[in-house]
C-alpha positions as CSV (number, residue, x, y, z in Angstrom):
1,M,182.2,-117.9,12.9
2,I,182.4,-118.4,16.7
3,Y,185.2,-120.9,17.4
4,I,184.5,-123.9,19.5
5,E,187.7,-125.1,21.2
6,D,187.4,-128.9,21.0
7,Q,190.3,-130.0,18.9
8,V,194.1,-130.1,19.5
9,V,195.7,-127.4,17.4
10,D,199.4,-128.0,17.8
11,Q,200.7,-131.4,19.0
12,K,204.3,-130.1,19.5
13,I,203.1,-127.4,21.9
14,L,200.9,-129.9,23.6
15,Q,203.8,-132.3,24.1
16,K,205.9,-129.5,25.7
17,A,203.1,-128.9,28.2
18,V,202.8,-132.7,28.9
19,D,206.6,-132.9,29.5
20,R,206.7,-129.8,31.8
21,Y,203.7,-131.0,33.9
22,R,205.2,-134.5,34.3
23,E,208.4,-132.8,35.5
24,K,206.5,-130.5,37.9
25,G,204.0,-133.0,39.1
26,I,201.0,-131.0,37.9
27,I,197.7,-132.8,37.4
28,L,194.7,-131.1,35.8
29,P,191.2,-131.5,37.4
30,T,188.3,-132.1,35.1
31,F,185.2,-129.8,35.0
32,A,183.2,-132.9,36.2
33,Q,185.5,-133.1,39.3
34,M,185.1,-129.4,40.1
35,Q,181.3,-129.9,39.8
36,N,181.4,-133.1,41.9
37,P,184.6,-133.6,44.0
38,E,183.6,-137.1,44.8
39,L,185.1,-138.0,41.4
40,I,188.6,-136.8,42.5
41,P,191.0,-139.7,43.0
42,E,191.3,-140.8,46.7
43,K,195.1,-140.4,46.6
44,I,194.7,-136.7,45.8
45,K,192.2,-136.2,48.5
46,E,194.5,-137.8,51.0
47,K,197.3,-135.4,50.1
48,L,195.0,-132.4,50.3
49,K,194.5,-133.1,54.0
50,N,197.9,-131.6,54.6
51,I,197.6,-128.6,52.2
52,G,196.2,-125.2,53.2
53,L,193.4,-123.7,51.1
54,W,195.6,-120.8,49.9
55,D,198.8,-122.8,49.6
56,L,200.7,-122.4,46.3
57,H,200.5,-126.2,45.7
58,P,199.4,-127.6,42.3
59,L,197.0,-130.0,44.0
60,N,195.0,-127.0,45.1
61,L,193.7,-126.9,41.5
62,F,191.4,-129.6,42.8
63,R,190.0,-127.1,45.3
64,I,188.5,-125.0,42.5
65,T,185.0,-125.8,43.5
66,W,182.0,-124.4,45.5
67,R,182.2,-127.5,47.7
68,N,185.3,-127.0,49.7
69,E,185.0,-127.7,53.4
70,P,185.0,-124.3,55.1
71,K,188.4,-124.4,56.8
72,A,191.7,-122.8,56.1
73,T,193.8,-126.0,56.2
74,G,193.4,-129.6,55.4
75,G,189.7,-129.4,54.4
76,L,188.2,-131.8,51.9
77,F,184.7,-131.5,50.3
78,G,181.0,-131.4,51.2
79,S,178.0,-129.3,50.3
80,P,178.3,-125.9,48.5
81,N,179.0,-123.1,50.9
82,F,176.1,-120.6,51.3
83,L,174.3,-118.3,53.7
84,E,170.5,-117.7,54.0
85,L,169.6,-114.3,55.1
86,P,166.6,-113.8,57.4
87,K,163.7,-111.4,57.0
88,S,164.9,-109.5,60.1
89,L,167.9,-108.5,58.1
90,T,166.5,-108.1,54.6
91,G,163.0,-106.9,55.3
92,T,161.5,-109.1,52.7
93,D,159.5,-112.4,53.0
94,A,161.3,-113.9,50.0
95,R,164.1,-116.2,51.0
96,I,167.5,-114.8,49.9
97,V,170.4,-117.2,49.7
98,V,174.0,-116.1,49.1
99,M,176.6,-118.5,47.6
100,L,180.0,-117.8,49.4
101,G,183.1,-117.5,47.3
102,K,185.3,-117.1,50.4
103,W,186.1,-120.8,50.5
104,F,187.8,-120.9,47.1
105,P,191.6,-120.6,47.0
106,T,192.4,-116.8,47.1
107,G,189.0,-116.2,48.7
108,A,187.1,-115.7,45.5
109,H,185.5,-117.9,42.8
110,K,187.5,-116.2,40.0
111,V,190.0,-119.0,40.2
112,G,187.4,-121.1,38.5
113,A,186.8,-118.6,35.7
114,A,190.5,-118.3,35.1
115,Y,191.0,-122.1,35.0
116,G,188.1,-122.3,32.5
117,C,190.1,-120.0,30.2
118,L,193.7,-121.3,30.7
119,A,193.2,-125.1,30.9
120,P,191.5,-125.5,27.5
121,R,194.3,-123.6,25.8
122,I,196.9,-125.9,27.4
123,I,195.1,-129.2,26.5
124,T,194.5,-128.2,22.9
125,G,198.2,-127.2,22.3
126,Q,197.5,-123.4,22.1
127,F,199.5,-122.4,25.1
128,D,203.2,-123.4,25.8
129,P,203.9,-123.1,29.6
130,T,207.7,-123.2,28.8
131,Y,207.4,-120.0,26.7
132,H,204.1,-118.2,26.9
133,K,203.0,-115.8,29.6
134,A,199.4,-115.6,30.7
135,V,197.9,-112.0,30.7
136,W,195.0,-111.5,33.0
137,P,193.2,-108.2,32.3
138,S,190.7,-107.5,35.2
139,T,189.0,-105.1,37.5
140,G,189.9,-107.2,40.5
141,N,189.5,-110.8,41.5
142,Y,190.0,-112.3,38.0
143,C,193.6,-111.3,37.7
144,R,194.1,-112.7,41.3
145,G,192.5,-116.0,40.3
146,G,194.5,-116.0,37.1
147,A,197.8,-115.3,38.9
148,F,197.1,-118.1,41.4
149,D,196.1,-120.6,38.7
150,S,199.2,-119.6,36.7
151,Y,201.5,-120.3,39.6
152,L,200.0,-123.7,40.2
153,M,200.2,-124.5,36.5
154,D,203.8,-123.3,36.2
155,V,202.9,-120.3,34.1
156,T,204.2,-116.8,34.4
157,A,201.3,-114.4,35.0
158,V,200.9,-110.7,34.0
159,A,198.1,-109.0,35.9
160,I,196.4,-105.8,34.5
161,L,194.0,-103.9,36.8
162,P,193.0,-100.3,37.4
163,E,195.3,-98.3,39.8
164,E,192.4,-97.3,42.1
165,M,191.5,-100.9,43.1
166,S,192.0,-102.0,46.7
167,R,195.5,-102.1,48.1
168,E,195.1,-105.7,49.2
169,R,194.8,-106.8,45.5
170,F,198.1,-105.2,44.5
171,E,200.0,-106.5,47.5
172,W,198.9,-110.0,47.1
173,L,199.7,-110.1,43.3
174,K,203.2,-108.8,44.0
175,E,203.7,-111.4,46.8
176,I,202.8,-114.2,44.4
177,G,205.3,-113.1,41.9
178,A,203.0,-111.8,39.1
179,E,204.0,-108.9,36.9
180,V,201.5,-106.2,37.8
181,I,200.4,-103.4,35.4
182,A,198.2,-100.7,36.9
183,T,196.1,-98.8,34.3
184,P,194.5,-95.4,34.8
185,G,191.2,-95.0,36.6
186,C,188.8,-97.1,38.8
187,E,186.4,-100.0,38.5
188,S,184.6,-98.4,35.5
189,N,187.8,-97.9,33.4
190,V,187.7,-101.1,31.4
191,K,188.7,-99.5,28.1
192,E,192.0,-98.5,29.5
193,I,192.6,-102.2,30.3
194,Y,191.8,-103.1,26.8
195,D,194.1,-100.5,25.4
196,K,197.0,-102.0,27.5
197,C,196.1,-105.4,26.0
198,W,196.5,-104.1,22.5
199,E,199.8,-102.6,23.4
200,I,201.0,-106.0,24.7
201,R,199.7,-107.7,21.5
202,R,201.9,-105.4,19.5
203,T,205.0,-105.5,21.5
204,R,205.2,-108.9,23.4
205,K,204.9,-112.0,21.2
206,D,205.3,-114.3,24.2
207,C,202.1,-113.2,25.8
208,V,198.6,-114.8,25.5
209,I,195.8,-112.6,26.7
210,F,192.9,-114.2,28.6
211,N,190.3,-111.4,28.5
212,Q,187.5,-112.6,30.8
213,F,185.0,-110.4,29.0
214,E,185.4,-112.3,25.7
215,E,186.7,-115.8,26.9
216,F,183.8,-118.3,26.7
217,G,185.8,-120.6,29.0
218,N,184.7,-118.1,31.7
219,S,181.0,-118.4,31.2
220,C,181.3,-122.1,30.4
221,W,182.9,-122.7,33.8
222,H,180.1,-120.9,35.6
223,Y,177.4,-122.6,33.6
224,N,178.7,-126.1,34.5
225,I,180.1,-125.5,38.0
226,T,178.2,-122.6,39.6
227,G,174.9,-123.5,38.0
228,H,175.0,-127.0,39.3
229,A,176.1,-125.8,42.8
230,I,173.1,-123.4,42.9
231,E,170.8,-126.2,41.9
232,D,172.1,-128.4,44.7
233,V,171.7,-125.6,47.3
234,Y,168.1,-125.1,46.2
235,S,167.4,-128.8,46.5
236,M,168.8,-128.7,50.0
237,I,166.7,-125.8,51.3
238,S,163.5,-126.1,49.2
239,S,160.1,-127.3,50.6
240,S,157.1,-128.7,48.8
241,G,155.6,-125.2,48.2
242,S,158.7,-123.3,47.3
243,R,160.1,-122.3,43.9
244,L,163.4,-121.0,42.6
245,A,162.1,-117.5,41.6
246,A,165.3,-115.6,40.7
247,Y,169.0,-115.8,40.2
248,I,170.8,-112.5,40.7
249,S,174.3,-111.7,39.6
250,A,176.4,-108.6,39.0
251,T,177.1,-108.6,35.3
252,G,180.9,-108.0,35.6
253,S,182.5,-110.1,32.9
254,A,179.2,-112.0,32.4
255,G,180.8,-115.2,33.6
256,T,178.9,-115.7,36.8
257,I,175.6,-114.7,35.3
258,A,176.0,-117.6,32.9
259,A,174.9,-119.9,35.7
260,G,171.5,-118.5,34.9
261,D,171.7,-120.2,31.5
262,Y,172.0,-123.5,33.2
263,L,169.3,-122.8,35.8
264,R,166.9,-121.9,32.9
265,T,167.2,-125.5,31.7
266,R,166.1,-126.7,35.1
267,F,163.7,-124.0,36.1
268,P,162.2,-122.4,32.9
269,H,160.3,-119.6,34.7
270,I,163.3,-118.3,36.7
271,K,164.1,-114.6,36.5
272,V,167.7,-114.0,35.7
273,V,168.6,-110.6,37.1
274,A,171.7,-108.5,36.1
275,S,173.0,-106.1,38.8
276,E,175.2,-103.1,38.1
277,A,176.1,-99.8,39.8
278,L,173.7,-96.9,39.7
279,Q,176.7,-94.6,39.1
280,C,177.4,-96.5,35.9
281,P,174.0,-97.9,34.6
282,T,175.2,-99.2,31.3
283,L,172.6,-101.9,30.8
284,L,169.8,-99.9,32.4
285,C,170.1,-96.8,30.3
286,N,173.4,-96.8,28.4
287,G,174.9,-94.9,31.3
288,F,178.5,-94.3,32.2
289,G,180.6,-93.1,35.2
290,G,182.8,-94.3,38.1
291,H,181.8,-96.2,41.2
292,R,183.1,-98.1,44.2
293,I,181.5,-101.6,43.8
294,E,184.8,-103.4,43.0
295,G,185.0,-106.3,40.7
296,I,181.9,-105.9,38.5
297,G,183.3,-103.9,35.5
298,D,181.1,-101.8,33.3
299,K,180.7,-99.1,30.5
300,H,180.4,-101.9,28.0
301,V,178.5,-105.2,27.4
302,P,180.7,-108.3,27.6
303,W,181.0,-110.4,24.5
304,I,180.2,-113.5,26.4
305,H,176.9,-112.2,27.9
306,N,173.9,-114.1,26.5
307,I,171.5,-111.2,26.8
308,R,168.6,-113.3,25.6
309,N,168.7,-115.0,29.0
310,T,168.6,-111.8,31.1
311,N,165.1,-110.8,32.3
312,V,165.8,-107.9,34.6
313,V,168.4,-105.2,35.1
314,T,168.9,-103.4,38.5
315,A,171.1,-100.5,39.4
316,I,172.5,-100.3,42.9
317,D,173.8,-97.1,44.6
318,D,177.4,-97.7,45.6
319,E,176.9,-95.5,48.7
320,Y,174.4,-98.0,50.0
321,C,176.9,-100.7,49.5
322,M,179.6,-98.9,51.4
323,R,177.2,-98.1,54.3
324,L,176.1,-101.7,54.6
325,F,179.7,-102.9,54.3
326,R,180.3,-101.0,57.6
327,L,177.1,-102.4,59.1
328,F,178.2,-105.9,58.2
329,N,181.7,-105.6,59.6
330,E,181.8,-103.1,62.5
331,F,181.2,-104.3,66.1
332,E,178.5,-101.7,66.6
333,G,176.7,-102.9,63.5
334,H,176.7,-106.4,64.8
335,E,175.4,-105.2,68.2
336,Y,172.6,-103.3,66.5
337,L,171.5,-106.3,64.3
338,I,171.4,-108.6,67.3
339,N,169.3,-106.0,69.1
340,Q,166.9,-106.0,66.1
341,G,166.3,-109.7,66.5
342,V,168.9,-111.1,64.0
343,N,170.2,-114.5,65.2
344,K,173.3,-113.7,67.3
345,D,175.5,-116.0,65.2
346,L,174.7,-114.3,61.9
347,P,176.5,-110.9,62.2
348,A,179.9,-112.6,62.5
349,Q,179.1,-114.5,59.2
350,L,178.3,-111.3,57.3
351,G,182.0,-110.7,56.8
352,M,182.0,-113.5,54.3
353,I,180.2,-111.1,51.9
354,G,182.2,-108.6,49.9
355,I,181.0,-105.3,48.5
356,S,179.7,-106.7,45.2
357,G,177.9,-109.4,47.2
358,I,176.1,-106.6,49.2
359,A,175.1,-105.1,45.8
360,N,173.7,-108.4,44.7
361,I,171.7,-108.7,48.0
362,L,170.2,-105.3,47.4
363,S,169.4,-106.3,43.9
364,A,167.6,-109.4,45.2
365,I,165.6,-107.2,47.6
366,K,164.6,-104.8,44.9
367,T,163.6,-107.8,42.7
368,A,161.5,-109.3,45.5
369,K,159.6,-106.1,45.9
370,Y,159.1,-105.5,42.2
371,F,157.6,-109.0,41.7
372,D,155.8,-109.2,45.0
373,L,157.6,-112.4,46.0
374,T,156.6,-114.3,49.1
375,S,158.1,-116.7,51.6
376,D,157.5,-119.5,49.0
377,D,160.0,-117.8,46.7
378,V,163.7,-118.6,46.9
379,M,166.2,-116.2,45.4
380,I,169.9,-117.2,45.0
381,T,172.8,-114.8,44.5
382,I,176.5,-114.7,44.7
383,A,179.2,-113.3,47.1
384,T,182.2,-113.5,44.8
385,D,184.6,-112.7,47.7
386,S,184.5,-111.6,51.3
387,A,185.3,-108.5,53.4
388,E,188.9,-109.8,53.7
389,M,189.6,-108.3,50.3
390,Y,188.5,-104.8,51.4
391,R,189.9,-104.1,54.9
392,S,191.6,-101.0,53.5
393,R,188.3,-99.7,52.3
394,L,186.9,-100.2,55.9
395,E,189.8,-98.2,57.3
396,G,189.3,-95.5,54.7
397,L,185.6,-95.2,55.6
398,T,186.5,-94.8,59.3
399,A,189.1,-92.2,58.5
400,E,186.6,-90.3,56.3
401,R,183.4,-90.6,58.4
402,G,184.6,-91.2,62.0
403,A,184.0,-94.2,64.3
404,Y,180.9,-96.3,63.6
405,S,178.1,-96.1,66.1
406,F,174.9,-97.9,67.1
407,L,172.9,-95.0,65.8
408,Q,174.6,-95.0,62.4
409,A,174.0,-98.7,62.2
410,A,170.3,-98.1,62.7
411,R,170.3,-95.4,60.0
412,D,172.2,-97.6,57.5
413,H,170.0,-100.6,58.0
414,E,166.8,-98.7,57.8
415,K,167.8,-96.5,54.8
416,C,169.9,-98.8,52.7
417,M,168.4,-102.2,53.2
418,L,164.9,-102.1,54.8
419,G,164.1,-99.0,52.8
420,A,165.2,-100.5,49.4
421,T,162.6,-99.8,46.7
422,A,161.9,-101.1,43.2
423,D,163.3,-98.1,41.5
424,F,166.2,-97.9,39.0
425,M,165.4,-101.3,37.5
426,K,163.9,-102.6,34.3
427,E,162.1,-105.8,33.3
428,L,163.4,-106.4,29.8
429,T,161.3,-106.9,26.8
430,Y,162.6,-108.7,23.7
431,T,163.5,-105.3,22.1
432,D,165.2,-104.2,25.3
433,Q,167.4,-107.4,25.2
434,K,168.2,-106.9,21.6
435,A,169.1,-103.2,22.2
436,I,171.6,-104.2,25.0
437,H,173.1,-106.9,22.7
438,N,173.6,-104.4,20.0
439,L,175.7,-102.3,22.3
440,K,178.3,-104.9,21.9
441,Y,179.0,-103.6,18.5
442,F,180.7,-100.4,19.7
443,T,183.1,-102.2,22.1
444,W,183.8,-105.4,20.3
445,V,183.5,-104.6,16.5
446,E,184.6,-101.0,16.4
447,Q,187.3,-101.2,19.2
448,Q,188.3,-104.8,19.6
449,G,188.2,-106.1,16.0
450,K,185.4,-108.7,16.2
451,E,183.4,-109.6,13.1
452,V,179.9,-108.2,12.6
453,G,178.9,-111.7,11.5
454,D,180.0,-113.1,14.8
455,L,178.0,-110.5,16.7
456,R,174.9,-111.5,14.7
457,Q,175.6,-115.2,15.3
458,L,175.6,-114.6,19.0
459,W,172.0,-113.3,18.7
460,D,170.6,-115.3,15.8
461,D,172.0,-118.8,16.2
462,R,169.9,-120.5,18.8
463,T,172.1,-123.6,18.9
464,L,175.3,-121.6,19.5
465,W,175.1,-121.0,23.3
466,P,174.2,-124.6,24.1
467,R,177.3,-125.7,22.1
468,I,179.5,-123.2,23.9
469,F,178.4,-124.4,27.3
470,S,178.7,-128.1,26.4
471,Q,182.4,-127.7,25.5
472,S,183.3,-128.8,29.0
473,S,182.5,-132.5,28.1
474,R,185.1,-132.5,25.3
475,W,187.6,-130.6,27.5
476,D,187.2,-133.3,30.1
477,E,188.1,-135.9,27.6
478,L,191.2,-134.0,26.6
479,I,192.1,-133.4,30.3
480,H,192.0,-137.2,30.9
481,E,194.2,-137.8,27.8
482,F,196.6,-135.1,29.0
483,N,196.9,-136.6,32.5
484,D,197.3,-140.1,31.0
485,R,200.2,-138.8,29.0
486,T,201.9,-137.3,32.0
487,G,201.5,-140.6,33.8
488,L,201.0,-138.8,37.2
489,L,197.8,-140.6,38.1
490,K,199.2,-144.1,37.5
């Protein structure tokens, strides 16, 4: 039976957390406050005016929201951060809007997914910050988000990620004081991460593993926070004739794509599109392999992915992503785009989109062409992070391919973006969805010890997913009780 975390499990452990957080001055934000920062107490907002976005200060827990003012220091809150891409860039009439994760602490929205996993364990007495260590297995930004949240919540972090991930990730994790474990392989080597988790379970009793691929707190956070932020952005940009046609998300841990479950409740006809790498097309055709689109994970179907709510799968060539990454971030690329009629202010903003965000944009373009979408159709997708996370990749591309040129920019834009076609994608039937869901068996039942009955419940129980996503209301009640017991808001 799938466990709903809505009750206190151990009062003694809970009291230890209360005492520690009172001592350290740590206040926990509610999910409602992350969804709507206007609910944050004024005295906290006043203090945030003197705190930088990336500062290791516990009040930055209240900046785990899409609505941060886009400034490095002292910003408060406003509308969600997003960027709308013009037809001169995308080549499609459909309006493509990109939500920007850059303005979260650490420069990526994964601080939210990590909070959605750790906070419920603390407020239900399942995690003792005076004893337990939080293990964050990840292919990139999630372990960074987990390490950041852990530091702010006075928890020791253990980060697990593949050894071939970008240099910036490893350097930052060491700077923040996390224990770092590098596993063999690249983005696609998720099983090696799981193997390390099993080793930790056997040998380190003080560790609690927060596996984003199976933690419902991950998808619950995105359902309630990301989903509402997208709805608000759509309400800001929509006109009388427009419609929200599609939501596009790389599958990754299946946290971000859960925003589509919320959007389905508001826009029943929306297409929810799962994006993955062509070099590892697991959902498209049970494929496998390695690729360079960092942060999206693959070669398995996450336990927390509600496949019933996925309508389309697209596979994106990682070579196109790398070429467009240069176009978006090289001076010659900017000059070319302006020459092609792109607004002169836009190219400088494209650096707010990381490699997986570029993959999501290509997925949106393919979807627009497949469904013959028009200028009345709005498509919203996600840039989890920005180019700041991948400067070493840019340096590597320059060393490998030489200096970037105006001519190369023209080739890359024409081939990789304007020339995108509706190939390597599938509109899912009911049997397609069930077949993808059934792939969970091989990872989660055979390898990770889940029960077959739970796997069936995820598919058969139509009330289960709404109950999972509604846990945040109960968590908010427990967070309020927790903060009351610390007395820090009085």
